[in-house]
ZAMARGU-4260 file (C-alpha; in steps of 0.2 Angstrom, whole numbers, plus 5000, padded with zeros to 4 digits):
<rodrens>
0) 5000/4999/5000 | 5006/5018/4996 | 5000/5035/5005 | 4991/5050/4996 | 4984/5065/4999
5) 4969/5071/4993 | 4968/5092/4995 | 4949/5092/4989 | 4943/5109/4984 | 4949/5126/4989
10) 4940/5129/5007 | 4938/5143/5019 | 4955/5140/5029 | 4965/5136/5014 | 4974/5145/4999
15) 4983/5139/4985 | 4999/5143/4995 | 4993/5131/5009 | 4988/5117/4995 | 5005/5119/4986
20) 5014/5118/5004 | 5005/5104/5009 | 5008/5095/4992 | 5026/5099/4993 | 5027/5091/5011
25) 5020/5076/5005 | 5032/5073/4991 | 5046/5075/5003 | 5037/5063/5015 | 5036/5050/5001
30) 5017/5053/4997 | 5013/5043/4979 | 5001/5054/4973 | 4993/5071/4977 | 4974/5073/4971
35) 4963/5089/4969 | 4945/5089/4968 | 4932/5100/4958 | 4913/5103/4959 | 4906/5121/4958
40) 4920/5130/4965 | 4940/5127/4961 | 4945/5116/4946 | 4955/5101/4948 | 4965/5103/4934
45) 4973/5121/4937 | 4977/5117/4954 | 4986/5100/4948 | 4997/5109/4933 | 5001/5123/4947
50) 5007/5108/4959 | 5016/5100/4946 | 5027/5112/4940 | 5033/5114/4959 | 5035/5096/4967
55) 5048/5083/4962 | 5040/5066/4960 | 5024/5066/4968 | 5009/5059/4955 | 4997/5071/4954
60) 4978/5065/4951 | 4962/5074/4946 | 4948/5067/4960 | 4940/5070/4949 | 4939/5079/4932
65) 4919/5081/4931 | 4912/5073/4915 | 4898/5086/4912 | 4910/5100/4912 | 4921/5096/4897
70) 4920/5084/4882 | 4929/5068/4879 | 4942/5078/4867 | 4944/5092/4879 | 4948/5080/4894
75) 4960/5071/4883 | 4969/5087/4879 | 4972/5092/4897 | 4975/5075/4902 | 4990/5075/4890
80) 4996/5091/4893 | 4998/5091/4911 | 5006/5072/4910 | 5017/5082/4898 | 5021/5096/4911
85) 5024/5083/4925 | 5034/5072/4916 | 5023/5058/4916 | 5015/5059/4933 | 4998/5063/4930
90) 4983/5052/4934 | 4966/5057/4926 | 4951/5055/4938 | 4934/5054/4931 | 4916/5056/4937
95) 4897/5059/4932 | 4895/5071/4948 | 4877/5072/4953 | 4861/5078/4946 | 4863/5094/4955
100) 4880/5100/4947 | 4876/5093/4930 | 4859/5098/4928 | 4861/5116/4937 | 4879/5121/4933
105) 4884/5113/4918 | 4868/5112/4909 | 4870/5095/4905 | 4856/5082/4909 | 4858/5067/4919
110) 4853/5054/4912 | 4861/5035/4908 | 4877/5039/4919 | 4884/5023/4916 | 4882/5022/4894
115) 4890/5039/4896 | 4903/5037/4906 | 4910/5020/4896 | 4907/5031/4879 | 4917/5044/4887
120) 4933/5036/4893 | 4932/5026/4876 | 4935/5042/4866 | 4947/5048/4879 | 4958/5035/4876
125) 4957/5036/4857 | 4964/5053/4860 | 4977/5048/4871 | 4982/5034/4860 | 4985/5047/4847
130) 4970/5037/4836 | 4960/5046/4824 | 4946/5051/4834 | 4930/5043/4825 | 4916/5036/4836
135) 4899/5031/4835 | 4885/5029/4852 | 4872/5034/4859 | 4879/5047/4868 | 4894/5054/4858
140) 4896/5054/4839 | 4913/5063/4833 | 4915/5070/4819 | 4897/5077/4818 | 4888/5069/4802
145) 4885/5079/4788 | 4897/5094/4792 | 4915/5099/4789 | 4923/5090/4804 | 4937/5077/4801
150) 4942/5064/4814 | 4959/5072/4823 | 4971/5063/4832 | 4981/5071/4846 | 4992/5085/4839
155) 5007/5082/4850 | 5017/5067/4858 | 5013/5066/4877 | 5026/5057/4886 | 5016/5041/4890
160) 5002/5034/4877 | 4994/5027/4891 | 4988/5040/4908 | 4981/5029/4922 | 4962/5031/4921
165) 4951/5031/4939 | 4933/5032/4942 | 4925/5038/4957 | 4910/5026/4959 | 4898/5023/4972
170) 4884/5010/4966 | 4889/4990/4962 | 4885/4995/4943 | 4897/5009/4943 | 4911/4998/4952
175) 4909/4985/4941 | 4912/4997/4926 | 4927/5003/4935 | 4934/4986/4935 | 4930/4984/4918
180) 4937/5000/4909 | 4948/5011/4922 | 4965/5007/4929 | 4958/5013/4947 | 4943/5016/4959
185) 4942/5032/4969 | 4932/5028/4983 | 4924/5038/4998 | 4917/5030/5013 | 4928/5015/5013
190) 4925/5003/5029 | 4938/4991/5029 | 4928/4978/5037 | 4916/4979/5021 | 4927/4982/5008
195) 4925/4964/5001 | 4908/4970/4996 | 4912/4982/4984 | 4928/4972/4977 | 4918/4958/4972
200) 4910/4971/4959 | 4926/4977/4955 | 4931/4961/4952 | 4917/4955/4941 | 4922/4969/4929
205) 4941/4964/4930 | 4936/4948/4923 | 4922/4955/4909 | 4940/4964/4903 | 4951/4946/4906
210) 4961/4952/4920 | 4963/4950/4939 | 4963/4966/4953 | 4982/4963/4951 | 4988/4980/4945
215) 4970/4989/4948 | 4973/5003/4962 | 4961/5005/4975 | 4962/5022/4981 | 4951/5029/4994
220) 4949/5045/5001 | 4950/5044/5020 | 4948/5060/5031 | 4960/5061/5046 | 4960/5068/5062
225) 4974/5067/5075 | 4971/5070/5094 | 4968/5061/5111 | 4950/5062/5111 | 4942/5051/5096
230) 4924/5059/5100 | 4932/5076/5097 | 4942/5072/5082 | 4927/5062/5075 | 4917/5080/5078
235) 4928/5088/5067 | 4922/5077/5051 | 4904/5078/5055 | 4900/5092/5043 | 4909/5085/5028
240) 4899/5067/5032 | 4883/5076/5035 | 4885/5086/5018 | 4888/5071/5007 | 4873/5058/5016
245) 4863/5074/5019 | 4865/5085/5004 | 4874/5080/4990 | 4859/5075/4978 | 4839/5076/4981
250) 4829/5067/4992 | 4825/5055/4977 | 4845/5053/4972 | 4857/5055/4983 | 4872/5040/4979
255) 4880/5043/4996 | 4864/5042/5005 | 4863/5027/4998 | 4879/5019/5002 | 4877/5025/5021
260) 4859/5015/5019 | 4869/5000/5012 | 4882/5000/5027 | 4868/4998/5039 | 4865/5017/5043
265) 4847/5017/5035 | 4839/5026/5050 | 4853/5038/5052 | 4855/5041/5035 | 4837/5047/5033
270) 4837/5057/5048 | 4853/5068/5043 | 4848/5070/5024 | 4829/5075/5033 | 4838/5089/5044
275) 4851/5093/5031 | 4837/5097/5017 | 4828/5105/5032 | 4843/5119/5031 | 4847/5110/5048
280) 4865/5110/5042 | 4873/5109/5062 | 4857/5097/5068 | 4862/5086/5052 | 4879/5084/5056
285) 4877/5079/5076 | 4865/5065/5068 | 4879/5059/5059 | 4882/5041/5070 | 4900/5041/5080
290) 4902/5024/5072 | 4901/5028/5054 | 4915/5041/5057 | 4926/5029/5065 | 4920/5016/5051
295) 4926/5028/5037 | 4940/5040/5044 | 4956/5039/5054 | 4949/5048/5071 | 4961/5048/5088
300) 4979/5045/5093 | 4993/5038/5084 | 4991/5021/5089 | 4974/5019/5083 | 4979/5025/5067
305) 4993/5014/5065 | 4979/5000/5068 | 4967/5008/5055 | 4980/5009/5042 | 4985/4990/5044
310) 4965/4988/5042 | 4965/4996/5025 | 4981/4989/5019 | 4972/4970/5024 | 4956/4975/5015
315) 4964/4978/4999 | 4967/4996/4998 | 4982/5000/4987 | 4983/5020/4989 | 4977/5027/5004
320) 4975/5046/5001 | 4972/5052/5017 | 4962/5072/5018 | 4967/5081/5034 | 4954/5089/5044
325) 4963/5104/5051 | 4960/5122/5054 | 4978/5128/5048 | 4992/5125/5038 | 5003/5120/5052
330) 4991/5108/5057 | 4990/5101/5042 | 5007/5100/5039 | 5009/5091/5057 | 4994/5078/5052
335) 5003/5074/5036 | 5020/5069/5046 | 5012/5058/5060 | 5003/5049/5045 | 5017/5044/5038
340) 5026/5041/5053 | 5011/5030/5057 | 5013/5022/5040 | 5029/5018/5043 | 5025/5008/5061
345) 5011/4999/5052 | 5025/4992/5040 | 5011/4990/5027 | 5022/5000/5014 | 5021/4990/4994
</rodrens>
C-alpha cells in the first residue's frame, strides 16, 4: 500500500499557497500522489498543473474531472498536457458528479450515467493513444455527421500513450464498470470491514476485461483527524459526512445516502438527509453516527491510526489517500507527518 494526499477543493481555511505547501510536504515524505477535486468552485486541472510544476516526484491526480464539464476530447487534451508538464506524473480521475451539479451548473442532463461514462472513457483513450477520434455511440458521435468535421488525432506526443484512468464509483454497477474500463477506483466512505462487498463488483468488471485485481489501484479518500479524544476528532469530520450523506443530491437521488443505507445506517441516513435538506446543517452533522465516522475515517491518537492503516491494507487498499481535517496550515503539515510516521510503523508499504 502507498500513501496519497487528497487536497479536496479550495476551502475556508486554505489558499492555493496552503495546498502547494501540503503537496510539497507530501512529496518530501514520499507520498505517491496528491489529488485535487472540483465541484462548482475551484477546478482540479488548474490546481494540479500548478502543483506539478513545483514538485519533484509525487504524482498529481484529478479526483475528479467532471464528465459533464468537458467534452472527452477536451479532457484528453488537458490530461496529455499535464502529463507532459509533469514528466509523466498525471492520473486522470473521472466522475459524472450528480444531477444538481450536472444539470444546474453545467447544463448537462444527468441521464444514463453508466453509458455516458463508458463512451466518454472510450473517446479519451482513443485521443490519448493518438488515434483518429472517430466514434459512433448513443451519447457521443465524432465527427458530427453531415458537417465539415474530420476525425482528428492529438496534435502532439505526450510522454505516455496510456495515462492511468480512475473512476469515482459508488453503486454496484458503477463499481463493475470501473473494474472493466479503468485502472483504479476512487472510493469514498470506505469501511475496511465491508470493502469486500465493493471489491467483488470490481472483480466482476475486471473479469469481463480478462483481468484480475492485480495492478488495479484501490484508492479511497479517507478523512483524518488526530488527537487523544476520538469523539472530538470525529466531531471535526461530521460536517463533511453530513454534507455528502444529507446534501449531495435530492431526497430521490443521493448516491452517498444510499451507500450509508447499504452500510447499515438506514435510519441515521434518513435523519441526516431530512435535517440537511431542511437547512438544519448543525443538527444534521450531530446526527451522523459516531460509528459511521470511526468506520470510514482515521480519528484518534497515533496508535489507533496505525491499526486503522493496517486494516485498510488488509482490506485490499493500494493507495490510502488521506484528507487532513484541520483548521490551519501548520496543523495540516503536522498531520501529514504523523500519518507518515504511523504508516511506517504499520509496516504495510509496498
